[in-house]
ZAMARGU-4260 file (C-alpha; in steps of 0.2 Angstrom, whole numbers, plus 5000, padded with zeros to 4 digits):
<rodrens>
0) 5145/4363/5286 | 5128/4363/5295 | 5135/4376/5308 | 5141/4386/5293 | 5124/4387/5285
5) 5116/4395/5300 | 5130/4407/5302 | 5129/4411/5283 | 5110/4413/5285 | 5113/4425/5300
10) 5126/4434/5290 | 5114/4436/5276 | 5100/4442/5287 | 5111/4454/5295 | 5118/4460/5279
15) 5100/4462/5271 | 5094/4471/5286 | 5108/4483/5285 | 5106/4486/5267 | 5088/4489/5269
20) 5091/4502/5282 | 5104/4510/5272 | 5093/4511/5257 | 5079/4518/5267 | 5091/4531/5275
25) 5098/4535/5257 | 5080/4538/5250 | 5076/4549/5264 | 5092/4559/5262 | 5089/4561/5244
30) 5071/4567/5245 | 5072/4578/5261 | 5066/4596/5258 | 5071/4606/5273 | 5064/4622/5266
35) 5048/4615/5258 | 5052/4624/5242 | 5048/4609/5231 | 5066/4604/5228 | 5075/4591/5239
40) 5089/4596/5249 | 5099/4583/5239 | 5096/4592/5223 | 5098/4609/5230 | 5115/4604/5236
45) 5121/4592/5222 | 5113/4600/5207 | 5107/4618/5210 | 5119/4623/5223 | 5105/4632/5232
50) 5102/4633/5250 | 5091/4619/5256 | 5086/4629/5271 | 5080/4644/5261 | 5065/4644/5250
55) 5073/4659/5240 | 5091/4657/5240 | 5095/4673/5230 | 5082/4683/5240 | 5074/4690/5224
60) 5056/4685/5230 | 5056/4671/5218 | 5057/4653/5227 | 5070/4642/5220 | 5059/4630/5212
65) 5050/4644/5202 | 5066/4650/5196 | 5072/4633/5191 | 5055/4629/5183 | 5056/4645/5173
70) 5073/4643/5167 | 5080/4657/5179 | 5095/4656/5189 | 5090/4653/5208 | 5107/4658/5214
75) 5107/4676/5206 | 5093/4688/5209 | 5081/4691/5194 | 5075/4709/5197 | 5069/4711/5179
80) 5058/4696/5180 | 5051/4702/5196 | 5048/4719/5189 | 5039/4713/5174 | 5030/4701/5184
85) 5024/4714/5195 | 5017/4723/5180 | 5009/4708/5172 | 5021/4710/5157 | 5031/4694/5158
90) 5028/4692/5140 | 5042/4704/5137 | 5054/4695/5148 | 5064/4686/5135 | 5068/4703/5127
95) 5076/4709/5143 | 5083/4692/5150 | 5101/4698/5147 | 5098/4712/5159 | 5092/4701/5173
100) 5108/4700/5182 | 5113/4710/5197 | 5102/4724/5203 | 5088/4732/5194 | 5098/4748/5190
105) 5090/4765/5186 | 5097/4764/5168 | 5089/4746/5166 | 5073/4752/5173 | 5073/4768/5162
110) 5075/4757/5147 | 5062/4745/5152 | 5049/4758/5157 | 5053/4767/5140 | 5050/4752/5130
115) 5034/4747/5140 | 5027/4765/5137 | 5027/4762/5118 | 5013/4756/5107 | 5013/4738/5102
120) 5018/4744/5084 | 5033/4754/5090 | 5038/4740/5103 | 5040/4728/5088 | 5051/4741/5079
125) 5061/4744/5094 | 5065/4726/5099 | 5081/4724/5089 | 5088/4740/5097 | 5084/4733/5115
130) 5092/4717/5111 | 5107/4725/5105 | 5110/4737/5120 | 5105/4723/5133 | 5117/4710/5126
135) 5131/4714/5138 | 5118/4712/5153 | 5121/4731/5158 | 5114/4748/5153 | 5125/4763/5153
140) 5120/4781/5152 | 5125/4782/5134 | 5115/4766/5130 | 5099/4774/5138 | 5102/4789/5126
145) 5105/4777/5112 | 5089/4768/5115 | 5079/4784/5116 | 5089/4794/5103 | 5103/4783/5095
150) 5108/4796/5083 | 5108/4810/5096 | 5097/4821/5085 | 5085/4825/5099 | 5072/4815/5090
155) 5068/4799/5100 | 5069/4783/5091 | 5051/4778/5091 | 5046/4795/5083 | 5060/4793/5070
160) 5053/4775/5067 | 5035/4782/5066 | 5041/4796/5054 | 5051/4785/5044 | 5068/4792/5047
165) 5084/4782/5052 | 5086/4782/5071 | 5105/4779/5069 | 5107/4794/5057 | 5105/4812/5064
170) 5090/4820/5058 | 5091/4838/5065 | 5080/4846/5053 | 5066/4833/5056 | 5068/4836/5074
175) 5067/4855/5072 | 5051/4852/5061 | 5044/4840/5073 | 5046/4851/5088 | 5039/4866/5080
180) 5027/4860/5068 | 5022/4842/5072 | 5023/4826/5064 | 5014/4830/5047 | 5027/4844/5043
185) 5041/4834/5050 | 5037/4820/5037 | 5039/4833/5023 | 5056/4837/5029 | 5063/4820/5032
190) 5073/4819/5016 | 5077/4838/5015 | 5095/4843/5016 | 5099/4851/5033 | 5106/4868/5032
195) 5103/4886/5038 | 5091/4889/5024 | 5080/4874/5028 | 5081/4878/5047 | 5075/4895/5042
200) 5061/4889/5032 | 5055/4878/5046 | 5056/4894/5058 | 5046/4904/5045 | 5032/4890/5044
205) 5032/4890/5063 | 5029/4909/5064 | 5012/4907/5054 | 4996/4904/5062 | 4990/4885/5061
210) 4976/4891/5049 | 4988/4900/5038 | 5001/4886/5039 | 4989/4873/5033 | 4982/4883/5019
215) 4983/4877/5001 | 4994/4892/4996 | 5007/4890/5009 | 5008/4871/5006 | 5009/4873/4987
220) 5024/4884/4988 | 5032/4873/5002 | 5030/4858/4992 | 5038/4866/4976 | 5052/4872/4987
225) 5057/4855/4995 | 5053/4845/4979 | 5071/4844/4975 | 5075/4839/4993 | 5085/4855/4996
230) 5081/4873/5002 | 5091/4887/4994 | 5093/4904/5003 | 5083/4912/4989 | 5069/4900/4991
235) 5069/4904/5010 | 5068/4922/5006 | 5054/4918/4993 | 5044/4910/5007 | 5047/4924/5019
240) 5042/4937/5006 | 5026/4927/5002 | 5019/4924/5019 | 5029/4931/5034 | 5038/4947/5032
245) 5029/4952/5016 | 5038/4966/5006 | 5031/4974/4991 | 5040/4979/4975 | 5043/4997/4972
250) 5039/5006/4956 | 5052/5020/4953 | 5054/5033/4940 | 5037/5031/4932 | 5037/5044/4918
255) 5031/5047/4900 | 5038/5057/4886 | 5030/5063/4870 | 5036/5052/4855 | 5026/5059/4841
260) 5020/5077/4841 | 5012/5087/4827 | 5008/5105/4831 | 5006/5102/4850 | 4995/5087/4848
265) 5003/5072/4855 | 4999/5056/4846 | 5012/5044/4853 | 5021/5043/4870 | 5034/5032/4878
270) 5031/5027/4896 | 5045/5021/4907 | 5048/5014/4924 | 5058/5003/4935 | 5052/4989/4946
275) 5063/4984/4961 | 5061/4972/4976 | 5072/4970/4991 | 5070/4951/4992 | 5063/4942/4977
280) 5066/4945/4959 | 5053/4954/4949 | 5042/4941/4940 | 5028/4951/4931 | 5024/4969/4925
285) 5011/4977/4915 | 5006/4995/4911 | 4988/5001/4908 | 4983/5017/4899 | 4967/5023/4906
290) 4958/5037/4898 | 4950/5048/4911 | 4931/5050/4911 | 4921/5065/4917 | 4904/5059/4919
295) 4902/5070/4934 | 4900/5084/4922 | 4883/5077/4917 | 4877/5080/4935 | 4887/5095/4940
300) 4885/5105/4924 | 4870/5098/4917 | 4880/5092/4901 | 4868/5082/4890 | 4872/5063/4891
305) 4870/5061/4873 | 4883/5074/4869 | 4896/5067/4881 | 4906/5058/4867 | 4906/5074/4856
310) 4916/5082/4870 | 4926/5066/4876 | 4928/5054/4861 | 4927/5036/4865 | 4943/5028/4869
315) 4946/5011/4877 | 4958/5007/4891 | 4974/4998/4885 | 4984/4985/4894 | 5002/4981/4890
320) 5010/4965/4897 | 5028/4969/4898 | 5045/4961/4896 | 5061/4969/4904 | 5072/4979/4893
325) 5085/4965/4895 | 5073/4952/4890 | 5071/4941/4905 | 5063/4942/4923 | 5078/4937/4933
330) 5084/4951/4944 | 5078/4961/4959 | 5077/4977/4948 | 5070/4977/4930 | 5068/4992/4918
335) 5053/4994/4906 | 5049/5004/4891 | 5032/5005/4883 | 5028/5014/4867 | 5010/5019/4866
340) 5003/5025/4849 | 4988/5033/4842 | 4981/5041/4857 | 4965/5050/4854 | 4967/5064/4866
345) 4955/5077/4872 | 4957/5071/4890 | 4969/5067/4904 | 4975/5049/4906 | 4981/5038/4920
350) 4996/5027/4917 | 4995/5013/4929 | 5011/5003/4931 | 5009/4986/4940 | 5024/4975/4946
355) 5023/4958/4954 | 5038/4949/4963 | 5041/4930/4963 | 5032/4930/4980 | 5016/4936/4972
360) 5017/4953/4980 | 5009/4966/4969 | 5011/4985/4969 | 5004/4998/4957 | 5008/5016/4954
365) 4998/5029/4945 | 5004/5044/4935 | 4992/5056/4928 | 4996/5063/4911 | 4990/5081/4910
370) 4977/5085/4897 | 4982/5078/4879 | 4976/5089/4865 | 4963/5081/4854 | 4967/5093/4839
375) 4982/5100/4831 | 4986/5118/4836 | 4981/5129/4821 | 4983/5144/4831 | 5002/5140/4834
380) 5004/5138/4815 | 4996/5155/4812 | 5007/5163/4826 | 5023/5157/4819 | 5017/5165/4802
385) 5015/5182/4812 | 4996/5180/4812 | 4988/5183/4829 | 4970/5178/4832 | 4962/5182/4849
390) 4947/5178/4859 | 4939/5187/4874 | 4937/5174/4888 | 4929/5175/4905 | 4927/5159/4914
395) 4910/5157/4923 | 4914/5156/4942 | 4896/5156/4950 | 4880/5149/4946 | 4870/5165/4947
400) 4880/5170/4931 | 4870/5157/4922 | 4854/5158/4931 | 4848/5174/4923 | 4851/5168/4905
405) 4842/5152/4908 | 4827/5160/4916 | 4826/5172/4901 | 4825/5157/4890 | 4842/5158/4883
410) 4841/5147/4867 | 4859/5140/4867 | 4866/5127/4879 | 4885/5124/4879 | 4891/5106/4875
415) 4900/5107/4891 | 4884/5111/4900 | 4882/5126/4911 | 4900/5124/4918 | 4907/5134/4933
420) 4925/5135/4935 | 4930/5138/4953 | 4941/5124/4958 | 4955/5113/4951 | 4943/5099/4946
425) 4934/5111/4935 | 4950/5115/4925 | 4945/5101/4912 | 4933/5115/4906 | 4948/5126/4903
430) 4958/5113/4895 | 4944/5108/4883 | 4939/5126/4878 | 4958/5130/4875 | 4959/5115/4864
435) 4944/5119/4854 | 4950/5137/4853 | 4967/5134/4846 | 4962/5120/4834 | 4951/5134/4826
440) 4966/5146/4824 | 4964/5156/4840 | 4982/5159/4848 | 4979/5172/4861 | 4966/5173/4875
445) 4961/5190/4881 | 4957/5185/4899 | 4943/5196/4906 | 4951/5202/4923 | 4939/5211/4935
450) 4952/5213/4949 | 4960/5203/4962 | 4947/5206/4976 | 4929/5203/4979 | 4921/5196/4964
455) 4937/5196/4954 | 4946/5185/4967 | 4941/5169/4961 | 4944/5173/4942 | 4961/5180/4947
460) 4965/5164/4956 | 4959/5153/4942 | 4971/5162/4930 | 4986/5160/4942 | 4983/5142/4944
465) 4980/5139/4925 | 4996/5147/4921 | 5006/5136/4933 | 4997/5120/4928 | 4990/5120/4911
470) 5002/5114/4897 | 4996/5126/4884 | 5002/5140/4895 | 5018/5131/4902 | 5025/5129/4885
475) 5019/5145/4878 | 5009/5136/4864 | 4995/5149/4867 | 4997/5167/4873 | 4986/5177/4885
480) 4984/5195/4888 | 4974/5205/4900 | 4957/5213/4896 | 4955/5225/4910 | 4937/5225/4915
485) 4935/5243/4918 | 4917/5243/4925 | 4923/5232/4939 | 4938/5243/4943 | 4935/5262/4941
490) 4926/5271/4954 | 4914/5280/4942 | 4906/5264/4936 | 4906/5255/4952 | 4900/5268/4963
495) 4890/5279/4952 | 4885/5267/4938 | 4891/5278/4925 | 4894/5272/4907 | 4911/5281/4906
500) 4925/5285/4919 | 4933/5301/4923 | 4952/5301/4922 | 4953/5317/4931 | 4948/5307/4946
505) 4964/5303/4956 | 4956/5288/4963 | 4954/5280/4946 | 4972/5284/4942 | 4978/5277/4958
510) 4968/5261/4955 | 4975/5259/4938 | 4993/5261/4944 | 4990/5248/4958 | 4982/5236/4946
515) 4996/5237/4934 | 5009/5235/4947 | 5000/5219/4952 | 4998/5213/4934 | 5017/5216/4931
520) 5023/5207/4946 | 5011/5192/4943 | 5008/5191/4924 | 5017/5202/4912 | 5033/5192/4914
525) 5025/5175/4911 | 5032/5166/4896 | 5015/5164/4888 | 5010/5183/4891 | 5007/5191/4874
530) 5020/5204/4870 | 5021/5215/4854 | 5039/5220/4851 | 5043/5216/4869 | 5028/5226/4876
535) 5014/5218/4887 | 4997/5218/4878 | 4985/5228/4888 | 4967/5232/4884 | 4956/5243/4895
540) 4939/5237/4890 | 4928/5252/4885 | 4942/5264/4886 | 4932/5274/4873 | 4922/5279/4888
545) 4937/5289/4896 | 4934/5307/4899 | 4942/5321/4909 | 4961/5322/4908 | 4963/5307/4898
550) 4980/5312/4891 | 4987/5318/4907 | 4982/5303/4917 | 4988/5290/4904 | 5004/5299/4902
555) 5006/5298/4921 | 5002/5280/4922 | 5015/5276/4907 | 5028/5286/4916 | 5025/5276/4932
560) 5027/5260/4923 | 5043/5265/4915 | 5051/5272/4931 | 5045/5257/4943 | 5046/5242/4931
565) 5055/5248/4915 | 5040/5243/4905 | 5031/5251/4891 | 5014/5244/4888 | 5006/5239/4872
570) 4990/5249/4874 | 4974/5244/4864 | 4960/5257/4860 | 4942/5252/4857 | 4937/5270/4851
575) 4935/5263/4833 | 4916/5261/4832 | 4909/5258/4815 | 4897/5272/4817 | 4909/5286/4822
580) 4924/5294/4814 | 4941/5301/4821 | 4933/5317/4827 | 4922/5308/4839 | 4924/5309/4858
585) 4913/5302/4873 | 4909/5317/4884 | 4924/5329/4882 | 4938/5332/4870 | 4950/5326/4865
590) 4943/5317/4851 | 4949/5300/4844 | 4962/5308/4832 | 4970/5317/4847 | 4971/5301/4858
595) 4979/5289/4846 | 4997/5294/4851 | 4993/5286/4868 | 4989/5269/4860 | 4998/5256/4850
600) 4983/5247/4841 | 4965/5250/4838 | 4951/5237/4839 | 4934/5239/4830 | 4919/5236/4841
605) 4903/5229/4833 | 4891/5241/4840 | 4881/5250/4826 | 4866/5260/4822 | 4849/5252/4824
610) 4845/5259/4807 | 4857/5246/4799 | 4848/5232/4808 | 4832/5238/4801 | 4838/5240/4783
615) 4848/5223/4784 | 4864/5231/4779 | 4874/5226/4793 | 4888/5217/4783 | 4890/5233/4772
620) 4891/5244/4787 | 4904/5233/4796 | 4915/5232/4781 | 4914/5251/4780 | 4920/5252/4798
625) 4934/5240/4794 | 4940/5250/4780 | 4939/5267/4788 | 4948/5263/4804 | 4961/5252/4795
630) 4966/5267/4784 | 4966/5278/4800 | 4977/5266/4809 | 4989/5266/4794 | 4990/5284/4794
635) 4994/5285/4812 | 5006/5270/4813 | 4994/5259/4823 | 4991/5241/4822 | 4973/5238/4817
640) 4963/5223/4825 | 4946/5219/4817 | 4933/5212/4829 | 4920/5200/4823 | 4906/5190/4831
645) 4894/5176/4825 | 4880/5187/4830 | 4873/5199/4844 | 4857/5201/4854 | 4853/5207/4872
650) 4836/5198/4873 | 4843/5185/4885 | 4855/5197/4894 | 4849/5199/4913 | 4859/5215/4916
655) 4850/5224/4902 | 4833/5233/4907 | 4817/5225/4900 | 4815/5238/4887 | 4832/5235/4880
660) 4829/5217/4879 | 4813/5220/4870 | 4819/5232/4858 | 4836/5223/4856 | 4846/5238/4849
665) 4862/5234/4840 | 4857/5216/4837 | 4863/5207/4821 | 4858/5190/4815 | 4868/5174/4820
670) 4871/5165/4804 | 4885/5152/4799 | 4886/5159/4782 | 4887/5177/4788 | 4899/5172/4801
675) 4911/5166/4788 | 4908/5182/4778 | 4912/5193/4793 | 4929/5184/4795 | 4933/5185/4777
680) 4929/5204/4777 | 4940/5207/4792 | 4955/5198/4786 | 4961/5210/4772 | 4961/5224/4785
685) 4972/5216/4798 | 4991/5216/4798 | 4999/5208/4813 | 4983/5203/4820 | 4969/5193/4812
690) 4953/5196/4822 | 4947/5196/4839 | 4931/5187/4844 | 4920/5183/4859 | 4921/5165/4866
695) 4907/5162/4879 | 4897/5178/4879 | 4880/5168/4878 | 4871/5183/4886 | 4874/5194/4871
700) 4872/5180/4859 | 4890/5182/4852 | 4897/5166/4858 | 4909/5155/4848 | 4909/5141/4861
705) 4901/5125/4854 | 4883/5122/4859 | 4871/5107/4859 | 4861/5116/4845 | 4876/5121/4834
710) 4889/5109/4838 | 4906/5114/4831 | 4900/5122/4816 | 4906/5140/4820 | 4923/5134/4825
715) 4924/5123/4809 | 4919/5138/4798 | 4932/5149/4807 | 4946/5136/4804 | 4941/5134/4786
720) 4942/5153/4783 | 4959/5155/4792 | 4967/5140/4784 | 4961/5146/4767 | 4968/5164/4769
725) 4984/5160/4779 | 4990/5143/4775 | 4986/5139/4757
</rodrens>
């Protein structure tokens, strides 16, 4: 037993030593770190299955212990982690962990880089999208697109998130707006329906300058259009018409027609027009009636400013806001009708039509209404009763015609001023004078015609223009005839300054034929030309001064007119002076009684013996002449035409010699009461004609035209007498 103990002890010692050695070896084996990576070979082999001889088993530049400590897989490369680490952005690794398998593909890198480029705010909004596409550890091409533009509307997700649109629902309109207009306008369109009209609206906006695009007026209309989240084609057109391809409405068929007319005076009219637009409906229309003003006459003619409203009565502009004839503004074309009542007249008017489309584009169009009479046409009333009342009239065409009268202290100034008619602008003078004439009973104008050349060219041109443009002649409401200005035509008067003219002179006969040919072709066939029984009225002024072969020359002229034009003239003789009888002749026989067969009518001049002026018996003398020549005309089957004037004097007549102006032979007083008396004396001795008077002969003080000093008194008196005798 004793030997057994030592053996046992030896065995125990041996066993203990072996165990210790084993334990030491085992510890060494378990803690051995061949690659010095901080992980024992034992753990690398038994737990992590890494290569104990390599610090970086998966060759991803991360040692094994780092990957294990950071919850990475040391057996599989972690390129995402490495990539982020290199950018010091490991804070985003968890978002991309699912992608950290295999290689760092271009798609993975593209998604990571795209994400890293975003603002922190957008990164937060994009996180869920990244997690979704990274969940299968790979990134396809489609997923790259999905990350950047998941709804494939060309609008990248961060932008959509910034704008507030759904990145998974196509927003093509918003993209179009964003691309062409920027974020602020894209936001406006985010809920607007996508269609051709809305795309077109964006394109129109893009065509504007930035300044215009951001203007209040543009944005006001834009906001109203997209308020209902839709853009109609009409709304697109409206925007286009408002700011881009602006088209203005058109006003068509602007016209007027008389609605209430009394003896040629137009009291009421109807104005009509159409408004039409190619793009947008008509939205507004108005019409203005603008009375024309003639203040220029104050400076040009010296019209007294205080007398302006006597000539052109006050009348205010009128504005009519219109509704279409069908009652509503809802079409591209609308029609309008405007009744205008109680016009004052005595001037021209402008009708100004205005139209506005829905785009706000405005157009106006003017139409001038020719002179509207201020007064009813008494002359026409008399004419229709067979009564003809005439006036001698010669428009003043040059300033020098007034100068002599003014320099001699002529006491009367016309209400119209010292008017000169030598252009179309001056025709308002004719209109006004003819209005005044006819309202007083005058219905035919003996136009003093000095020829068609030299001094007469302007006056002839005025007559032609007046006949073609003035309503009073176009309608025939007033007639006209020719007073042949003999002292401007016949050779004796022009060349030799004689009082009469020799009808034995073939030059005088030739001149008369040529002038009558011209007058026939240019005037005698006009509808307003005065004809008696179809014969053109023709008055050779001062034909009482004819001498020589008067009968033969006039018969030759009459035959010439008959053969060449088939015309027989209505010839007027002025041989019937109050102070002579039928046996009187100018220089040579024949006497008056032997010439009457060459004429159709006789007119009595108002020249008389100075003795009657001295005795103050002029009215008696005048009535005597009326009676004598009236009876003579009846016996010889002639019409008789009394000639009366308000007065007469040559004191202010520049073509008279000083001694004549001083002595003033043949003058008779200018008096309103005597004027009425003279008319009343002449009326009983007239038949088809009433009287003939002088209109604007200021130089001989016989004018009837209204003046600053006398106003309309002489015209009123004339109207009063004519109305009394012929209309009551």
